[in-house]
C-alpha positions in Angstrom: 0.0 0.5 0.2 1.2 3.1 -1.1 2.2 6.1 1.7 1.2 9.5 1.1 4.1 12.3 1.0 3.8 15.4 3.3 2.1 18.3 1.9 4.3 21.4 1.5 8.3 21.0 1.7 10.4 18.2 3.7 13.8 16.7 3.9 15.1 13.3 3.1 16.7 11.7 5.8 19.2 9.1 5.9 19.0 7.0 9.5 22.3 5.7 9.0 23.4 8.9 8.4 22.7 11.5 11.9 20.8 14.2 10.5 22.0 13.8 7.0 19.8 14.8 4.2 19.6 14.6 0.6 21.0 17.9 -0.6 21.7 19.5 -4.0 25.2 20.9 -3.6 26.4 21.5 -7.6 24.5 23.2 -10.3 27.6 23.9 -12.7 26.8 20.6 -14.2 23.6 21.5 -15.7 21.6 18.9 -16.4 22.6 17.4 -14.3 23.4 18.3 -11.1 24.7 16.7 -8.6 23.6 15.0 -5.3 24.7 14.6 -2.0 24.2 13.3 1.7 25.2 16.3 3.6 24.1 17.6 7.0 20.7 19.6 7.6 21.8 22.8 7.7 17.8 24.0 6.5 18.7 25.0 3.5 16.5 25.5 0.2 18.8 23.2 -1.6 17.8 20.3 1.0 13.9 20.3 0.6 11.9 18.7 -1.7 7.9 18.9 -3.2 6.2 15.6 -4.2 4.6 17.0 -7.3 2.2 14.2 -9.4 4.7 12.0 -8.3 8.1 14.0 -9.2 10.5 15.1 -6.1 11.2 18.8 -7.0 14.1 20.7 -5.2 13.2 23.8 -3.9 15.8 26.3 -4.8 17.2 24.4 -8.3 13.9 23.2 -9.4 15.4 19.7 -9.9 14.0 16.9 -10.4 15.1 13.5 -8.8 16.2 11.1 -10.8 17.4 7.5 -11.7 19.3 7.2 -14.8 20.9 3.8 -16.8 23.9 4.2 -18.1 23.9 1.3 -20.7 27.3 2.3 -22.2 29.0 1.9 -19.2 28.4 -1.9 -17.8 26.6 -2.0 -14.4 26.2 2.3 -13.9 23.5 3.6 -12.2 23.1 7.1 -11.2 21.3 9.2 -9.1 21.1 12.9 -10.0 18.6 15.7 -10.1 18.0 17.0 -13.8 16.3 19.6 -15.7 14.4 17.6 -17.9 10.6 18.5 -18.6 7.8 16.2 -17.0 6.9 15.3 -19.9 10.0 14.0 -21.0 11.0 12.4 -17.9 12.1 8.4 -17.5 12.9 7.4 -14.4 11.6 10.3 -12.6 8.5 9.3 -11.3 8.3 8.3 -7.5 6.0 6.3 -5.4 6.1 4.4 -2.2 5.5 0.9 -2.5 5.2 -1.6 0.1 7.0 0.7 2.4 9.9 1.4 0.2 10.5 4.8 -2.0 10.4 3.1 -5.6 10.7 4.3 -9.0 7.5 3.9 -11.2 9.7 3.1 -14.4 12.3 1.2 -12.9 10.8 -0.2 -9.8 14.4 -2.5 -9.3 16.2 0.7 -8.7 15.3 2.6 -5.3 16.3 4.4 -2.6 15.7 1.5 0.0 16.2 0.9 3.8 16.7 -2.3 5.4 14.0 -1.2 8.4 10.3 0.6 6.8 10.7 3.8 5.9 8.6 6.1 7.8 7.1 9.8 6.1 6.7 12.3 8.6 6.2 16.2 8.4 9.9 16.8 9.0 11.5 14.6 6.8 11.0 11.4 4.8 13.7 9.0 6.0 15.6 7.3 3.6 19.1 4.8 2.9 21.1 3.2 0.4 21.2 -0.5 0.8 24.8 -2.0 -0.1 24.2 -3.1 -2.8 22.6 0.0 -4.6 25.6 2.3 -3.0 27.6 0.9 -5.1 25.6 1.4 -7.9 25.2 5.7 -7.0 28.0 7.5 -8.5 26.6 10.9 -6.3 27.7 9.1 -2.9 31.5 9.3 -4.0 31.2 12.1 -5.8 34.1 15.1 -5.5 33.4 18.9 -6.0 37.4 19.2 -7.2 38.8 21.9 -9.4 42.1 21.1 -11.1 43.9 23.9 -13.3 45.8 22.3 -16.6 47.3 23.6 -19.5 45.9 23.4 -23.0 48.0 21.3 -25.7 49.3 23.6 -28.7 47.7 21.2 -31.2 44.0 19.5 -31.6 40.7 21.8 -30.9 40.6 24.0 -28.2 37.7 23.5 -25.5 34.4 25.1 -25.7 32.3 27.2 -23.1 30.5 24.1 -22.8 33.2 21.7 -22.3 34.0 18.0 -22.7 32.1 15.7 -20.2 33.1 11.6 -20.0 34.6 9.2 -17.8 37.8 9.4 -16.8 39.8 6.2 -17.1 43.6 5.6 -16.4 44.4 2.0 -18.4 45.2 -0.9 -16.1 47.7 -2.4 -17.4 52.0 -0.9 -16.8 52.8 -1.3 -20.2 49.6 1.0 -21.0 49.9 3.6 -18.6 52.0 5.9 -21.1 49.3 5.8 -24.0 51.0 5.2 -26.6 49.6 2.7 -28.2 45.7 2.3 -29.1 43.7 0.1 -26.3 39.9 -1.5 -26.0 38.1 1.3 -25.3 36.5 0.6 -21.6 33.0 2.5 -22.0 31.8 4.8 -24.2 32.3 8.7 -23.7 35.8 8.0 -22.5 38.5 10.3 -21.5 42.1 8.8 -20.8 44.5 9.5 -18.2 48.2 8.7 -19.0 51.3 9.6 -18.1 54.1 11.3 -19.3 56.8 9.9 -21.1 58.5 6.6 -23.6 56.4 9.0 -26.6 55.8 12.0 -27.8 52.5 13.7 -27.0 51.1 13.6 -30.1 51.6 10.1 -30.4 49.8 9.7 -27.2 46.9 11.5 -28.2 46.7 9.8 -31.7 46.7 6.6 -29.9 44.2 7.5 -27.4 41.7 8.7 -30.4 41.9 5.8 -32.1 41.0 3.9 -28.9 37.7 6.3 -28.9 38.9 8.5 -26.1 37.0 11.6 -26.7 39.8 14.0 -24.6 42.8 13.6 -23.3 44.6 14.0 -19.7 48.8 14.0 -19.3 50.1 13.9 -16.5 53.8 13.9 -14.7 54.5 11.5 -12.3 57.9 13.0 -11.4 58.3 16.8 -11.7 55.3 19.6 -10.7 54.1 22.0 -12.7 52.4 22.6 -16.3 53.9 21.4 -19.4 53.3 22.8 -23.1 52.6 20.1 -25.4 53.4 21.0 -28.5 53.8 18.5 -31.8 55.6 18.8 -35.3 54.6 18.8 -38.7 50.9 18.4 -39.9 48.5 17.7 -36.6 45.3 18.2 -38.7 44.1 14.6 -38.1 43.8 15.6 -34.3 39.7 15.7 -33.4 40.1 15.8 -29.6 40.9 18.0 -27.4 44.3 17.5 -25.0 45.7 18.9 -22.1 48.8 18.7 -19.3 47.8 18.8 -15.4 51.1 19.1 -13.0 51.9 16.2 -10.7 50.2 16.7 -7.9 47.1 16.9 -9.8 47.8 13.5 -12.1 47.8 11.9 -8.5 45.2 13.1 -7.3 43.3 12.8 -10.5 44.5 8.4 -11.0 43.9 8.1 -7.1 40.3 9.1 -7.4 40.4 7.4 -10.9 41.2 3.7 -8.4 39.0 4.4 -5.7 36.3 4.3 -7.8 34.4 0.7 -8.7 32.5 2.5 -11.5 34.5 5.0 -13.9 34.5 8.9 -12.9 32.5 11.4 -14.7 34.6 14.5 -15.3 34.4 17.5 -17.2 36.5 20.0 -19.1 36.5 23.7 -19.6 37.2 26.5 -21.1 39.7 28.2 -18.5 38.7 31.8 -18.2 41.7 33.3 -17.1 44.7 34.1 -19.8 47.0 31.3 -20.9 49.5 30.9 -18.2 52.7 31.6 -20.0 50.7 35.4 -21.2 49.5 35.3 -18.1 53.2 34.9 -16.5 54.7 37.7 -19.1 52.1 39.9 -17.9 53.0 39.6 -14.0 56.9 39.9 -14.7 55.9 43.2 -17.2 53.8 44.5 -14.6 54.7 44.1 -11.2 58.3 44.0 -12.0 58.7 48.2 -12.7 55.6 48.7 -9.6 58.2 46.3 -6.9 61.2 47.9 -8.5 59.3 51.4 -7.9 58.5 50.6 -4.3 61.8 50.0 -3.5 63.2 53.2 -4.8 60.9 55.1 -3.2 61.2 53.2 0.3 65.1 53.8 0.0 64.5 57.4 -0.7 62.3 57.6 2.4 64.9 56.0 4.6 67.4 58.0 2.9 65.4 61.2 3.8 65.0 60.1 7.4 68.3 59.5 7.9 69.4 62.8 6.6 66.6 64.7 8.5 68.0 62.9 11.9 71.6 64.3 11.1 70.2 67.8 10.9 68.6 67.7 13.9 70.4 68.1 17.3 69.8 65.4 19.6 67.5 66.4 22.9 69.3 65.4 25.4 72.2 67.3 23.8 70.4 70.4 23.8 69.3 70.5 27.1 72.5 70.0 28.5 73.5 73.2 26.9 74.0 76.2 29.5 71.2 78.6 30.2 70.9 81.6 32.3 68.3 84.2 33.8 68.3 87.8 31.7 68.4 90.6 33.8 68.5 94.0 31.7 70.7 95.9 34.3 73.6 93.5 33.5 73.1 94.1 29.6 76.5 95.0 27.6 77.3 96.7 24.9 76.8 94.7 21.9 74.4 92.0 23.4 71.3 90.9 21.6 67.9 92.1 23.6 65.8 90.1 21.6 65.7 86.8 21.0 66.1 86.6 17.0 63.5 83.4 16.6 60.4 84.9 17.9 61.4 88.9 17.9 60.1 89.6 21.0 62.2 91.5 23.6 63.7 90.2 26.5 62.3 90.8 29.7 63.5 90.2 33.6 63.8 87.0 34.2 63.6 85.2 31.0 65.2 82.3 30.3 67.9 82.1 27.6 69.6 79.0 26.2 73.3 80.0 25.7 74.9 77.7 22.6 78.4 77.3 21.8 78.9 80.3 19.3 77.7 82.1 22.4 74.4 84.0 21.1 71.8 83.6 23.6 68.0 83.0 22.7 64.7 82.1 24.6 64.7 78.5 25.4 61.9 77.5 24.8 62.4 79.1 21.2 65.7 77.6 20.2 65.3 74.0 21.3 62.4 73.9 19.2 63.8 75.0 16.3 67.3 72.9 17.2 65.2 69.7 17.7 62.9 69.8 14.9 64.1 72.0 12.5 68.3 72.4 12.2 71.1 72.3 14.7 73.0 75.2 13.5 72.6 78.5 15.4 69.5 81.2 13.7 71.9 83.4 13.3 75.6 82.6 12.6 75.3 79.0 11.4 77.2 77.3 13.6 76.9 73.3 14.2 76.1 73.3 17.9 77.1 69.4 17.8 80.7 70.6 16.6 83.5 70.9 19.4 84.3 74.5 20.3 87.6 75.3 20.1 89.1 76.3 23.6 91.3 79.3 22.3 88.8 81.4 20.4 88.4 84.5 21.8 85.7 86.1 19.7 82.4 86.6 21.8 80.9 86.0 18.3 82.2 84.3 15.6 80.5 84.4 11.9 82.1 81.5 10.5 83.8 78.3 12.2 86.2 76.8 9.4 
């Protein structure tokens, strides 16, 4: 007897994974969108609604579906697709004998070893081991790898190339120098650099039925632009080169799955790496050089500025006296040459080594923030005064 689905939006929850629900995690592959079990964050991408037999995702509008892949043996994928309702095959769901089943393919379903429950909060869902091994979405990743397109062959388009990444299983075939039997349709060859030229690898894999080629280096890191001499007009499939760590990661992922792993090769939005490297050198090098020159100039200016100022502790040790007008002698200055104010009794005057006197406040500020020279005679106050001088107000010191 069929169990009715809850009205409105609900979650499809797994009893074997605590608080994990069926989630649309990527819509970059349209169609299909990728589905995984993820912790319940109560987002719209985790909400589903039952509409005339279809399970529809709230955020993406995708329909939960099981799609048979007859060209790869044993392949059965649970995915979300944007096919129209009237074009849907394997998209209608029903509760049959306590299990969530497909109307078109009752042998495929989202089963549990116990009877699932349907509540307002969630549809309880779990895949048994046999079904889990055939559901690629439970093992999907969302990794992105940077590659470098070959200098020969067609370019990658905006739509890209989507297929099953397969590495040759035997040791003597890993370099892809000779044609091999096609493991399945729409496959992308993952081969290793070495033993033969890049163009020989691509031609051999093209003859083997591959729709694209990914070449990686096992021993050396970095990207290589694959070139080919002579006429390459017979090459009709794209090929790319990946760095060592990316090749090892792809090889590990490919060997981890019992079924071929689906990947998508897309056009890189960035500029080609050699051109980008050249632009970085041309643009950044002058900028870095100018910054270095500016910082050096600022440092030298600061050092020169410090050399032109008198140390504060040195200035404070210069002698001082209190002004008395009755003690003023002929030839003595009666005003401060800095502030141009007349001296009054009890003013504190600073006496410089050249014997010129100023208000202590005025001359201290002058010496420590402007120049270390006397404002009148330009004498360097930090220089030692000869002890034999007899002049009271020298104009120059050699």
